[in-house]
C-alpha angles and dihedrals in degrees: 000000000000134000117303108243101182147329109242127198119186122190135169130218113183106313097339126093117210126200128197112188118187115199125209089253089062093251115139125215122194128196137172135192139156092228119073092204091051094049089053089050090050090053092048093047093048093050092044090054091049096043110030116191 
């Protein structure tokens, strides 16, 4: 098993998706968006910025 990059929790309230991403350092990142596809893109972009290939 590889390195743990983040714990991600996605919830929805009405039409808005909320993300709470906990990083191994203990830092927490929150995001919100009305589009599920866009919130997934935000998660992917954030992780890609933090952990470049």
